[in-house]
N, C-alpha and C positions, 0 to 999 in steps of 0.2 A: 824487464829492468829498465826505468825511465831515468833519464839521465839531464840532468840542468847544465846548460851549458856554461863553462866560469868566464868569466868576466875577461876582457883581452888585456887586465893591467892590473897590479895589486890596489884594491879602490883605499885600502889603509895607506898605502904607500902615496898615494896620488893625493888624499885629502886626508892627512894625520888626523885632524881634529875630530874624525870619527869612528877612529882606532878605537878608542876606550870603550865605544857604544855597539860592537860587533857582538852577534849573538848566533847561535846554530839553533835555526829550524829547522824539522822533521816534516817535508813535504810528504803527503800520503798519499798522491797521485793515484785514486781511485778509477778502477776500471771497470765496464761492465764482466759480471762473472759469475759464481756461483759457490760461495764460498758455504762454509760447515759451520755451525753454535761453537767449534771447536778452533776458528781462525777468525782473525781481524778484519774487518769488514766495514763499507759504507752500507747502511739500508738491509744489509745481510741478519740471517737469525743470529738472538740472540742466547748464551747460554744462562738463560733464567729458572729459576728454581720453580718447579712445577707447583710446591705448596704457597709461593709467596705471589699474592695476587699483583696481575699485572697493572701498572698504574692507569687511571684515568682523568679524563679533564673534562669541565665544565664548559672550555671555551669562553666565549663572549657573552658577558651577562644575558640572559633571553633567549639565548642561538638554541634551535630545536636541529635535530642530524634526522639524517635518512630513516633513523629506525625510530623516530619519535620521541627519542631520549633525549636530554638534556645534558649528556656526559658523551665522551668520545674516547678510546683507548688511544693513547699515547702510539708515537712510531720510532722504529729504530732508527736511529741516525747512524753513530759511530760504535763498534767494539773494538777495545784495542786492547793487545795482550803484551804485558812486558816482554815475552821473548822479542817480540816487532819493535815496539817504542819503549825500550828500558829509559828514556829520558823523560818521561812521565812519572810525576811526585807521588807514585803508588804509598799509600797507608802501610805500615807494619801489617803482614797478612795477607794484601790484595796483589791480584796480578792479572787482575781483569778492571777495564772503565769501558761502563757502557753509558753512551749518551742518547737519550731518546727525548723527544719533545713533543709536544700538541701541535697540532698544523695549523690552527683555527687562529684568527688576528688576536693578537694580546696588548694591553694598553702597557706600559704607554710609548710603544715603538709601532704600533701594528705588525708584531711580528710573531713567528712561534712562540713557545713555551718551553724551553729544555731544564731538562732533568737529569743529574748524573747518579749515576751509582758504581761504588767500588766494590770489588768480588774477588774471593778466593775460588780460583779454579777449582782447586779438590774440594770444595767444599759443596760441590753440586754435585750431588749422588744421583738424583732424580729431574733432569732437565725438561724442562716443557717442550711439547713436541711441537706445538705451531702456536704462533701469538694469535692473541685475538682478532679478529678482522676489524679493519677502522673505518671510517666512512670516507669512500673515494672521492666524493663533493667537496669534503675539506681538506683532502689532502692536497689534490691540484699539484703545483710543482714544487710542494713541500717536504714531500715524501722519497727520500733517495731512490731511486733505482737501485738493486742490489749492484753490490761492487766489491772485486777483491782490491787487497790494498798494496804498495811497492814501496814503502817509505825509503826515502833518501835525505840524506843531512845535505844543508845548504848553509853556508853562511851568508848573515845577511845585517843590514844595516836600517836605522832608522829612517824612517821618511815624516809622516807627521809626527813622530815621537822624539825627532832630535831637536836636541834642548836650542832655544833661538842663539844662545851665544855662539854654539859651533856652526850654525846654520850663517849665521852673519861672517863668520871667518872663513866658510867655503863658498860663500855667495857667487863669488868672480869665478873662483876656479872651477864651478859644476859649471858657468856658463860657457867657461873657454872650454872645457871638457864634449860639452853637447856641439860647439860650434868645430870645431876640430876633428873629433872622433863620430859625433853622430849619438855617443852614449850617452842617456840623461841618468842624472842621479836617480831621480824620483821614480822614474820607470821602472828602468834597467837594472840598476846597482843597489837598490836601498831594500825595501822590504819584499819578500818574496810573494807572488801569488799564489792562490789555489787555498784548498783545504788543507790544514797541517796543525804540528804541534810545536809549544814553544816559538820562542823567537818574538816578535812584535805584530800586535795587531794588523790586519790588513784594513785598517780604518781607510774609509773613505770621504768622511768628515772628520773635524775636528776632534782629538783623543777625548775620550772620557772612560777614565780608568775609575771602577770603582772602590771603594776604601771600606774595609772590612768593620764591623762592630767594635771592634778591638782598636781602631783607630790606625790601621795599617794599611798601605797602598794594596790593594790583590796583586797576584801574579798571575800573567796571562797563559792559562792552559792549553787553549786552542781556539784555531777557527775554523769556522764551516763557512767555505765560500759558494757563491752561485757557480763562479766562472774557475779553472786552472789558471787561464790568462785572459788577457782584456782583449785581443783581437791579433790576427795572423800578423800583424806586422811588428810585435814585440821582438826586442833583441835580444831578450835573456830568457823568459819562463816558458817558452814551449820547448819541450824536449826534445833532445837530440833523436829521438827515435822517431817524432812526432811530425818532424818538419818536414820530410819529403812529401807528406800527406796533406800539409798545409801550402804548398806550392799554388799560387794562383787564390788565395785567399782573397773575398770582395765581401763586403758588406751587406750587399745583396743577394747572398744568397739564401738559397728557401730554407726554410725552417727545418726540412727533413736532410739536407745536405749532411754528408759526412762530417765535414770541416766542424758541424757544431757538436756532433757527438763528440769531437777530440778538445772541444773548448768546455762542454759542459759533460763529463761521462755520466754522473750522478741522475742528471735532469731536473735538477731544482734550479729554483731561479727564490730570491729572496729580496721583495720587493724591487728596485730598479737593479738588478744586479750586484746586492749588497750581501752582506756576511752577518754571522750570528758567532761573536766573539765572547766565549768563557774564561773566567778567573776565578781563582782558588786563593784562599790564605790558608799558608804552611805553617802559620804559627798557632792557629787556632785548632782543638780538638775537633774532629769531624770532617774536616776539609770545607766549612764554608763556601759557599760558590756563588757567583754572581752572573750575568750575561749583559752585553748590550748587541744592538744593531744598529746598524746605518747603511744606507745605499746611493748611490747618486744624484 
C-alpha cells in the first residue's frame, strides 16, 4: 500500500475560493513488479486479442529503425481494469482501458504518440501470448519498465487551472500560509504529482485543454508523468511508505542511486521531466480522444 500524507489543515476551509474546484484523482503508484495480462499495470503485458493486429507507427517522417523498416510497434504504457479504477469513464460493455504509444518523436510536441483502446475482458478468449518486439533504440526512456499499480484516491485542487478570479482571492492567503506553515499551495496542496487518473492535468506550462469536434471541452482522462514527485524535499506527494528511504535526498545523487527509483519507478523520462495528458469527450460516440505534452 502507498499512502499520500494528508495536508496539515483543511485546504477548503483555509482557502474557501478553491473549494468548488476540488476533484478526486487516482494516483496509480507504479512500482516494479511482474503483473500478468489479467492485471492492471504500467508497461506490463496486455490482454490483447491474438487475432487483432498489433498497432504499428511510422514514427517521424523518413525515420528508419533497426530492422531497416520505416514502422515500429507501439509499446504498452498502461492497462487499467474497472475493478481497480472504476472512476474511469468506461463505455458500455467495456471494463479495460489500454494505453499504448509510439515512443518516437512526433509533432507538434516532439513526444510519443498515444493510442487508446477500450475492451471487454470477457470477449478476449484467445489473448496474444507475447507482444511484438519493438525497437530498443527508439524506446529509450519512453518505454515504461514493467510495474504493478497501487491505486489511491486523493483530493486535489487546481494549480494552473485555477481561474484567475479565484487565484486573485487567495493570493494573499497562500503567501501567508507559506510564510507561517511552510506549505505552498501550488507545490504541496493543489495538483497531485505522478501518473494518475482523473483530477487535474499535471501541467508544467500553461493549460492547453483540447476541444472536441462537437465543440465541447474534453475531460482529463489521465496523466502519464515522468516522476512520482519532483524532488526529495516535497512536503506532500512522497508517500508515507517511501519517506524513510528518502531521508538524506540530494540532487547530486548518482543516476543509479535507490532514491532515483523511488522518484521514477517506471524509468521513463518525457522531455525535461514532463508529462503526457490524455483527454476524452464523453458526449460523443466512440470516446474521441486527444493528448497534450509539456515539460519544464
